[in-house]
C-alpha positions as CSV (number, residue, x, y, z in Angstrom):
1,X,0.0,0.0,-0.2
2,X,1.5,3.6,-0.9
3,X,-0.1,7.1,-1.2
4,X,-0.3,7.9,2.7
5,X,-2.9,10.8,2.7
6,X,-2.7,13.9,5.0
7,X,-5.3,15.5,7.0
8,X,-4.2,18.8,8.9
9,X,-6.0,19.5,12.0
10,X,-6.6,23.6,12.5
11,X,-8.0,23.6,15.6
12,X,-4.6,25.4,16.9
13,X,-4.9,28.2,14.4
14,X,-8.0,29.0,16.0
15,X,-6.5,28.4,19.1
16,X,-4.2,31.2,18.6
17,X,-7.4,33.8,17.2
18,X,-9.0,32.7,20.2
19,X,-6.4,34.1,22.5
20,X,-6.9,37.5,21.4
21,X,-10.5,37.4,20.0
22,X,-12.4,34.9,22.2
23,X,-15.1,37.6,23.0
24,X,-15.5,38.5,19.2
25,X,-14.2,35.6,16.7
26,X,-15.9,37.4,13.8
27,X,-14.4,40.7,14.1
28,X,-12.7,42.0,11.1
29,X,-9.3,41.9,13.1
30,X,-9.6,38.4,14.1
31,X,-6.7,36.4,12.9
32,X,-5.5,33.8,12.1
33,X,-8.3,32.7,10.4
34,X,-8.3,28.9,10.4
35,X,-10.5,29.0,7.0
36,X,-7.8,30.9,5.3
37,X,-5.0,28.4,6.8
38,X,-7.0,25.2,5.5
39,X,-6.8,27.1,1.9
40,X,-3.3,27.2,2.3
41,X,-3.0,23.5,3.9
42,X,-5.0,22.3,0.8
43,X,-3.0,24.1,-1.6
44,X,0.4,22.7,-0.3
45,X,-1.2,19.3,-0.8
46,X,-3.4,18.1,2.2
47,X,-5.9,15.7,1.4
48,X,-8.4,17.0,3.9
49,X,-8.9,19.4,6.6
50,X,-9.8,18.4,10.1
51,X,-11.6,20.4,12.9
52,X,-12.8,19.8,16.1
53,X,-15.9,21.6,17.3
54,X,-15.5,21.3,21.2
55,X,-18.7,21.4,23.4
56,X,-16.9,24.5,25.1
57,X,-16.1,25.9,22.1
58,X,-12.4,26.5,22.7
59,X,-10.9,27.3,19.5
60,X,-13.1,26.3,16.3
61,X,-16.5,28.0,16.3
62,X,-20.0,27.1,14.6
63,X,-19.6,29.8,12.0
64,X,-15.9,28.4,11.2
65,X,-17.7,25.0,10.6
66,X,-19.9,26.6,8.2
67,X,-17.4,28.6,6.5
68,X,-15.1,25.4,6.0
69,X,-18.1,23.6,4.6
70,X,-18.7,26.3,1.8
71,X,-15.0,26.9,1.1
72,X,-13.1,23.6,1.4
73,X,-12.2,21.8,-1.8
74,X,-11.2,18.4,-0.4
75,X,-12.9,17.1,2.4
76,X,-14.0,18.2,6.1
77,X,-13.2,15.7,8.8
78,X,-15.6,17.4,11.6
79,X,-14.6,15.7,15.1
80,X,-17.0,15.7,17.7
81,X,-17.2,14.3,21.2
82,X,-18.0,10.6,21.5
83,X,-21.3,10.9,23.8
84,X,-24.3,8.7,24.6
85,X,-26.5,10.8,21.8
86,X,-24.0,10.6,19.3
87,X,-24.3,6.7,19.0
88,X,-27.9,6.6,17.6
89,X,-26.8,9.4,15.0
90,X,-24.2,7.1,13.4
91,X,-26.7,5.4,11.2
92,X,-28.3,8.7,10.4
93,X,-25.1,10.3,9.5
94,X,-24.4,7.0,6.8
95,X,-27.7,7.4,5.6
96,X,-27.0,11.1,4.4
97,X,-23.8,9.9,2.8
98,X,-21.6,11.1,5.3
99,X,-18.6,8.4,6.3
100,X,-18.2,8.0,10.1
101,X,-15.2,7.3,11.9
102,X,-14.7,6.7,15.9
103,X,-11.4,7.8,17.5
104,X,-10.3,5.0,19.3
105,X,-7.4,3.6,21.6
106,X,-5.4,0.8,19.8
107,X,-6.9,-2.3,21.6
108,X,-8.5,-5.0,20.1
109,X,-11.8,-4.8,22.1
110,X,-12.5,-1.0,20.8
111,X,-11.8,-2.2,17.1
112,X,-14.1,-5.1,17.6
113,X,-16.8,-2.5,19.1
114,X,-16.2,0.0,16.3
115,X,-16.9,-2.8,13.9
116,X,-20.1,-3.7,15.9
117,X,-21.6,0.1,15.2
118,X,-20.6,-0.6,11.5
119,X,-18.6,2.5,11.1
120,X,-16.7,2.8,8.2
121,X,-13.3,4.0,9.5
122,X,-11.1,4.2,12.7
123,X,-8.8,6.7,13.8
124,X,-5.9,4.9,16.1
125,X,-4.9,6.9,19.1
126,X,-1.1,7.5,18.4
127,X,-0.6,9.3,21.6
128,X,0.9,6.7,23.5
129,X,3.5,6.0,20.8
130,X,4.3,9.9,20.7
131,X,4.7,9.9,24.2
132,X,6.6,6.9,25.3
133,X,9.6,8.0,27.2
134,X,11.4,4.7,26.9
135,X,12.3,2.2,24.5
136,X,10.7,-0.8,25.9
137,X,7.2,1.4,26.0
138,X,8.0,2.9,23.0
139,X,8.0,-1.1,21.5
140,X,4.6,-1.8,23.2
141,X,2.8,0.8,22.2
142,X,3.8,0.2,18.8
143,X,2.7,-3.3,18.7
144,X,-0.5,-2.3,20.0
145,X,-1.1,-0.4,17.1
146,X,0.4,-2.7,14.7
147,X,-2.1,-5.4,16.0
148,X,-5.0,-3.1,16.0
149,X,-4.4,-1.6,12.7
150,X,-4.2,-5.3,11.0
151,X,-7.6,-6.1,12.8
152,X,-9.5,-2.9,12.2
153,X,-8.2,-4.0,8.4
154,X,-9.3,-7.3,8.4
155,X,-12.7,-5.9,9.7
156,X,-12.8,-4.1,6.5
157,X,-12.7,-0.7,8.1
158,X,-10.4,2.1,6.6
159,X,-7.9,2.5,9.3
160,X,-6.4,6.5,10.1
161,X,-4.0,7.4,12.7
162,X,-3.6,10.5,14.7
163,X,-2.4,12.4,17.7
164,X,1.2,13.6,18.8
165,X,2.8,12.6,15.6
166,X,5.6,14.9,14.4
167,X,8.3,15.2,12.5
168,X,10.4,13.3,14.4
169,X,8.3,10.4,15.4
170,X,6.7,10.2,11.9
171,X,9.5,7.2,11.1
172,X,7.7,5.1,13.6
173,X,4.5,5.6,12.0
174,X,5.6,3.9,8.9
175,X,6.0,0.5,10.9
176,X,2.0,0.2,11.5
177,X,0.5,-1.6,8.6
178,X,-2.6,-0.7,6.7
179,X,-2.9,2.9,7.3
180,X,-4.9,5.4,5.0
181,X,-4.6,8.8,6.4
182,X,-2.8,10.7,9.1
183,X,-4.4,13.6,11.2
184,X,-1.6,16.2,12.0
185,X,-2.4,19.4,13.7
186,X,-0.1,20.6,16.4
187,X,3.4,19.7,15.2
188,X,2.6,21.3,11.6
189,X,1.3,24.9,13.1
190,X,4.2,24.9,15.5
191,X,6.4,24.3,12.8
192,X,4.7,26.8,10.5
193,X,5.9,29.5,12.8
194,X,9.5,28.9,11.7
195,X,8.9,27.9,7.6
196,X,5.2,28.9,7.1
197,X,2.1,26.9,7.1
198,X,2.2,25.7,3.2
199,X,6.1,24.9,3.7
200,X,5.2,22.8,6.9
201,X,2.6,20.9,5.3
202,X,5.0,20.0,2.3
203,X,7.6,19.0,4.9
204,X,5.3,16.5,6.6
205,X,4.0,15.0,3.1
206,X,7.8,15.0,2.3
207,X,8.2,12.7,5.6
208,X,5.1,10.5,4.7
209,X,6.6,9.6,1.3
210,X,7.6,6.1,0.9
211,X,5.0,4.3,3.1
212,X,4.7,0.7,2.3
213,X,1.6,-0.5,4.7
């Protein structure tokens, strides 16, 4: 398998805006604009844009989602909290043509639960690997991810991954089989401070090249 895709999470662009304009995010002076950032990411080669509409509206706002839906040329990955109210919505979303993914820990139990719910995709939580502080833990977390990815693929679900992936640990992600897409935000926005957002996206795409799955 090749052609690993990149979804760029723009939450942290909105976080920077909210730091100054939390009480007036629609002000003509409010910046940076996450919608503009999404456009830059797409032009740089991102396959999709990720935005998390939190219950507390900490960063992305409702209006941001509306504008993103109207403007992006690739796809919008809208993240929402996993609540009891959301579970019955899965089928309703699917009936309208919306593909549903669950963000899960890399355990066989959670893979099985996702398969039972009938979702098309799972996103494996890579935070344990990203935050591993010993080689032993790193190896253990990597094996969990490898096993979960294989199980999800065998259950006919698309396998994505995200959380804590950066330019240094991306080499470890190459060791996880059956991946289709990586969703990355913080490290790209952080690198953009030095090299610009478009270049940061291109550098991450370069680091993702030659994935063999």
